[in-house]
C-alpha positions as CSV (number, residue, x, y, z in Angstrom):
1,M,-19.8,26.0,28.0
2,W,-19.0,22.3,27.4
3,T,-19.2,20.2,24.3
4,V,-20.0,16.5,24.0
5,E,-18.0,14.3,21.7
6,R,-16.7,10.8,21.2
7,A,-13.9,9.7,23.6
8,R,-10.4,9.0,22.4
9,P,-8.2,6.2,23.9
10,E,-5.8,8.7,25.4
11,Q,-8.6,10.1,27.5
12,A,-9.1,6.8,29.4
13,E,-7.2,7.9,32.5
14,E,-9.1,11.1,32.7
15,I,-12.4,9.3,32.4
16,L,-11.5,7.1,35.3
17,V,-10.7,10.2,37.4
18,V,-14.1,11.6,36.6
19,Q,-15.7,8.3,37.5
20,A,-13.8,8.2,40.8
21,E,-14.9,11.7,41.7
22,A,-18.4,11.2,40.5
23,F,-19.0,7.9,42.4
24,R,-16.9,8.7,45.6
25,E,-19.9,9.7,47.8
26,N,-22.1,7.0,46.5
27,Q,-19.4,4.3,47.3
28,K,-19.9,5.1,51.0
29,K,-23.3,3.5,50.8
30,Y,-22.0,0.1,49.8
31,R,-19.6,-2.5,51.5
32,V,-18.2,-3.7,48.2
33,P,-16.6,-1.5,45.4
34,L,-18.9,-0.1,42.7
35,P,-18.2,-1.5,39.3
36,E,-17.4,2.0,38.0
37,L,-14.5,2.2,40.6
38,T,-12.9,-1.1,39.7
39,E,-12.1,-0.6,36.0
40,T,-8.6,-0.3,34.6
41,V,-7.3,2.1,32.0
42,E,-7.2,-0.9,29.7
43,D,-10.9,-1.7,30.3
44,V,-11.9,1.9,29.4
45,K,-9.6,2.0,26.4
46,A,-11.3,-1.1,25.1
47,V,-14.8,0.4,25.4
48,I,-13.6,3.6,23.8
49,A,-12.1,1.6,20.9
50,D,-15.4,0.1,20.3
51,G,-16.9,3.5,19.9
52,H,-19.2,3.4,23.0
53,V,-18.0,6.3,25.2
54,L,-19.0,10.0,24.9
55,V,-17.4,12.8,27.0
56,A,-18.4,16.2,28.0
57,K,-15.5,18.7,27.8
58,Q,-15.0,22.2,29.1
59,G,-12.0,23.4,27.1
60,D,-9.5,20.6,27.4
61,E,-10.9,19.1,30.6
62,I,-13.3,16.1,30.7
63,I,-16.1,16.9,33.1
64,G,-18.4,14.0,32.3
65,A,-18.7,10.7,30.5
66,V,-21.4,8.2,29.5
67,R,-21.5,4.9,27.6
68,V,-24.1,3.8,25.1
69,F,-24.4,0.4,23.5
70,V,-27.0,-0.4,20.8
71,E,-28.2,-3.9,20.1
72,G,-31.1,-4.2,17.7
73,D,-33.8,-1.8,18.7
74,R,-32.6,-1.3,22.3
75,A,-29.9,0.9,23.6
76,T,-28.2,0.5,27.0
77,V,-26.8,3.5,28.7
78,S,-24.2,3.1,31.5
79,H,-21.5,4.7,33.5
80,L,-23.0,8.2,33.5
81,A,-20.5,10.3,35.5
82,V,-20.1,14.0,36.0
83,L,-17.5,15.8,38.2
84,P,-19.3,17.0,41.3
85,A,-18.4,20.6,40.6
86,Y,-20.5,20.4,37.4
87,G,-23.3,18.3,38.9
88,H,-26.1,20.9,38.7
89,L,-25.2,22.5,35.4
90,A,-27.0,20.1,33.1
91,V,-23.8,18.2,32.0
92,G,-25.6,15.0,32.7
93,R,-28.6,16.0,30.9
94,S,-26.4,16.9,27.9
95,L,-24.6,13.5,28.0
96,M,-27.9,11.7,28.1
97,A,-29.3,13.7,25.2
98,A,-26.2,12.8,23.2
99,A,-26.5,9.2,24.2
100,E,-30.1,9.1,23.1
101,K,-29.4,10.8,19.8
102,E,-26.7,8.3,19.1
103,A,-29.1,5.4,20.0
104,R,-31.7,6.7,17.7
105,A,-29.3,7.2,14.8
106,K,-28.3,3.5,15.3
107,G,-31.9,2.4,15.1
108,A,-32.7,2.0,18.8
109,R,-36.4,2.5,19.8
110,E,-35.9,2.4,23.5
111,V,-33.1,3.1,26.2
112,V,-32.7,1.0,29.2
113,L,-30.3,1.7,32.1
114,E,-29.6,0.7,35.6
115,T,-28.7,2.6,38.7
116,G,-28.2,1.7,42.4
117,L,-31.2,1.4,44.5
118,R,-29.4,3.5,47.2
119,D,-28.6,6.3,44.7
120,A,-31.6,8.5,45.2
121,P,-30.3,11.5,43.3
122,A,-29.7,9.4,40.2
123,I,-33.1,7.8,40.5
124,E,-34.7,11.3,40.6
125,F,-32.5,12.5,37.7
126,Y,-33.6,9.7,35.4
127,I,-37.3,10.1,36.4
128,K,-37.0,13.8,35.5
129,L,-35.6,12.8,32.1
130,G,-38.7,10.7,31.4
131,Y,-37.3,7.2,32.4
132,R,-39.6,4.9,34.3
133,P,-38.6,2.2,36.6
134,I,-39.4,-1.2,35.3
135,E,-37.6,-3.7,37.5
136,L,-35.8,-4.1,40.8
137,I,-32.6,-6.3,40.4
138,P,-31.6,-7.5,43.9
139,D,-28.1,-8.8,44.5
140,D,-28.1,-10.7,47.7
141,E,-24.3,-11.5,47.5
142,T,-23.0,-7.9,47.1
143,E,-26.1,-5.9,48.1
144,L,-25.5,-3.8,44.9
145,D,-29.2,-3.8,44.3
146,Q,-30.2,-2.0,41.0
147,V,-33.3,-0.4,39.6
148,R,-33.7,-0.8,35.8
149,F,-35.3,2.1,33.9
150,R,-36.7,2.3,30.4
151,R,-37.6,5.2,28.1
152,P,-39.0,4.9,24.6
153,L,-37.3,7.1,22.0
């Protein structure tokens, strides 16, 4: 069984590996790199240092990660990534539950997130969690069109 905890700076490289594995198949749908695949170790360390990253661990291995940012009564969740081998074991659901719990504790009343328009499994996942699409965000330059979701807490 896995646990969810706050990430530590020394885990940045492993988090990048998880992101690379998690987004590898999705990247094939786009002609430009996904933002989750262009980050550096320093980028991830900075977000960790600010306390915004949660990881799912099985033993000593990081098997998933998510970021949560709270501003006022709104939380933004991003970069949800789970190793494909753990994709159907509710790791993503556990990470989202932890992110929502943290958001509530910091005073958020709603969560918003974005996912790629071409990422049907992610869209279905968020709908199953109770999120509802509220906006299409087209990107004519890169074609990284996004769907914005919202869920009240």
